C-alpha positions as CSV (number, residue, x, y, z in Angstrom):
1,M,20.0,-0.1,-11.0
2,T,16.4,-1.3,-11.2
3,R,14.7,-2.1,-8.0
4,P,12.8,-5.3,-8.0
5,S,9.0,-5.2,-8.7
6,R,6.2,-6.1,-6.2
7,E,5.6,-9.2,-8.2
8,Y,9.3,-10.5,-7.9
9,L,9.5,-9.7,-4.1
10,L,6.3,-11.8,-3.7
11,S,7.9,-14.7,-5.3
12,L,10.9,-14.5,-2.8
13,L,9.3,-13.2,0.3
14,R,6.3,-13.8,2.5
15,Y,5.5,-10.7,4.8
16,D,3.2,-10.8,7.8
17,P,2.0,-7.3,8.0
18,V,0.5,-8.0,11.8
19,T,3.9,-9.4,13.1
20,G,6.3,-7.3,10.7
21,V,8.2,-10.7,10.1
22,F,9.6,-11.6,6.7
23,T,10.2,-15.2,5.6
24,W,12.0,-16.7,2.7
25,L,9.5,-18.6,0.2
26,P,10.9,-21.9,-1.4
27,R,12.4,-21.4,-4.8
28,T,12.3,-23.4,-8.1
29,P,15.2,-24.4,-10.2
30,D,14.3,-21.9,-13.0
31,M,15.2,-19.1,-10.4
32,F,18.8,-20.3,-10.5
33,V,19.1,-20.8,-14.2
34,G,22.1,-18.6,-15.7
35,R,23.8,-18.1,-12.2
36,A,27.4,-18.6,-12.1
37,G,28.6,-21.4,-9.9
38,R,29.9,-25.0,-9.6
39,Y,26.5,-26.4,-9.1
40,S,23.5,-26.8,-11.4
41,A,20.5,-24.8,-11.1
42,E,18.5,-27.8,-9.4
43,R,21.5,-28.1,-7.0
44,Q,21.7,-24.5,-6.2
45,C,17.7,-24.5,-5.7
46,A,18.1,-27.5,-3.3
47,I,20.7,-25.7,-1.3
48,F,18.9,-22.7,-0.9
49,N,15.6,-24.3,0.0
50,S,17.2,-26.7,2.6
51,T,19.1,-23.5,4.2
52,F,16.6,-20.5,3.9
53,A,13.0,-21.7,2.7
54,G,10.6,-21.0,5.7
55,K,13.3,-19.2,7.8
56,T,13.2,-15.5,8.9
57,A,14.6,-13.4,6.1
58,G,17.1,-10.8,6.9
59,G,18.9,-9.5,10.1
60,A,19.5,-6.4,12.0
61,N,22.2,-4.0,11.7
62,E,24.0,-2.0,14.4
63,R,21.2,0.5,14.7
64,G,18.3,-2.2,14.8
65,Y,17.1,-2.0,11.4
66,V,16.4,-5.1,9.6
67,K,18.0,-5.3,6.1
68,I,17.2,-8.2,3.7
69,G,19.3,-8.9,0.6
70,V,17.7,-9.4,-2.7
71,E,19.9,-10.3,-5.7
72,G,23.0,-8.9,-3.9
73,V,21.4,-5.6,-2.9
74,S,20.5,-4.9,0.7
75,Y,17.1,-3.2,1.4
76,Y,15.5,-2.2,4.5
77,A,12.7,-4.6,5.7
78,H,10.2,-1.5,6.4
79,V,10.8,-0.3,2.7
80,L,10.0,-3.9,1.3
81,A,7.0,-4.0,3.7
82,W,5.8,-0.8,2.2
83,V,6.4,-2.1,-1.4
84,L,4.7,-5.4,-0.6
85,V,1.5,-3.8,1.1
86,K,1.1,-0.9,-1.1
87,G,2.5,-2.0,-4.5
88,T,4.9,0.8,-5.1
89,W,8.2,1.9,-3.9
90,P,7.9,4.9,-1.3
91,D,8.8,8.3,-2.6
92,R,9.5,9.6,0.9
93,N,10.9,8.1,4.1
94,I,9.3,5.4,6.1
95,D,9.0,6.2,9.7
96,H,8.5,3.7,12.6
97,A,5.9,5.5,14.5
98,N,6.7,3.8,17.9
99,G,10.5,4.5,17.3
100,L,11.5,0.8,17.4
101,T,13.6,0.2,14.2
102,G,13.1,-3.4,14.4
103,D,9.3,-3.2,14.4
104,N,8.2,-3.6,11.0
105,R,4.4,-4.4,11.6
106,F,2.8,-2.5,8.7
107,G,0.5,-0.4,11.3
108,N,3.9,0.8,12.8
109,L,5.0,2.2,9.4
110,R,4.1,5.5,7.9
111,L,5.4,7.9,5.2
112,A,7.5,10.9,6.6
113,K,9.6,13.7,5.4
114,K,13.1,13.6,6.6
115,T,12.3,16.5,9.1
116,D,9.3,14.4,10.5
117,N,11.4,11.4,11.0
118,L,14.0,13.6,12.8
119,R,11.3,15.0,15.1
120,N,10.4,11.5,16.0
121,S,13.9,10.7,17.3
122,K,14.6,9.4,20.7
123,K,16.3,11.4,23.3
124,P,20.1,11.5,22.7
125,V,22.2,9.0,24.8
126,T,24.4,12.3,25.6
127,N,21.4,13.7,27.4
128,K,22.3,14.1,31.0
129,S,18.9,15.5,32.4
130,G,16.8,12.4,31.6
131,F,14.3,14.4,29.7
132,K,14.0,15.2,25.9
133,G,14.4,18.9,25.2
134,V,16.0,19.6,28.8
135,C,19.3,20.6,29.6
136,R,21.2,22.4,32.5
137,P,24.4,24.3,31.6
138,K,27.1,24.2,34.1
139,D,27.1,27.8,34.7
140,R,23.2,28.0,35.6
141,T,21.0,26.8,38.4
142,K,17.9,26.4,36.5
143,W,17.0,23.8,33.7
144,I,16.5,25.0,30.0
145,A,13.7,23.7,27.7
146,Q,14.6,24.1,24.0
147,I,13.3,22.5,20.6
148,R,14.4,22.4,17.3
149,I,12.1,23.8,14.6
150,D,12.9,24.3,11.1
151,G,16.4,23.5,11.5
152,R,16.8,26.4,14.5
153,N,17.2,25.7,18.3
154,T,14.3,27.6,20.0
155,Y,14.6,28.7,23.5
156,L,11.4,27.8,25.6
157,G,12.4,29.1,29.1
158,S,14.3,28.1,32.2
159,F,12.6,26.3,35.1
160,N,13.4,25.2,38.7
161,T,13.0,21.5,37.8
162,P,13.7,19.2,34.7
163,E,10.2,17.9,35.0
164,E,8.8,21.6,34.6
165,A,11.1,22.1,31.7
166,H,10.2,18.8,30.0
167,E,6.7,19.6,30.1
168,V,7.0,22.9,28.2
169,Y,9.0,20.9,25.6
170,R,6.1,18.4,25.4
171,Q,3.6,21.1,24.7
172,A,5.8,22.6,22.0
173,A,6.4,19.5,20.4
174,L,2.8,18.5,20.1
175,Q,2.1,22.1,18.7
176,H,4.9,22.0,16.1
177,F,5.3,18.2,15.2
178,G,1.9,16.8,16.0
179,A,1.9,13.1,15.3
180,F,5.7,12.9,15.0
181,A,6.2,14.4,18.4
182,R,8.2,12.2,20.6
183,F,9.0,12.8,24.3
184,V,11.5,10.2,25.4
């Protein structure tokens, strides 16, 4: 399957890099020629324009990522934003720097390896300590700090409070993950 070109996407969508919002552009009848359907190209164009033109494109999925359908294929809005601003399809993942999957402002998007994207993940919902990188096993009285580096869990020590353990996790995350470190 061939991905749409930047020029074609620009004929369909307006992207505001400051707000991260995509808007459908009005279409012309020639964009509907050859499409199957019971209506003429002119009628299909009129229906599209009255229903979608000028309105926000796409919608959020269950994980909060905005997806936009183009010619029957769904694309992530953050990937389309990259194409529209940079002019090429990304060769790596696109990461939302602030961790908000629906925030597609261009200043919030950056190229990332899969491991970088994982480093920038939020605290798991199953975490009971309230702090990323901190747990307290049932058979222990102290809090444990640990971090995942290169696919392996690394023990950082045991501490009297979850705050102490989390501070050690923060320092390790900054050291190993740099700009992709996330603490919450």
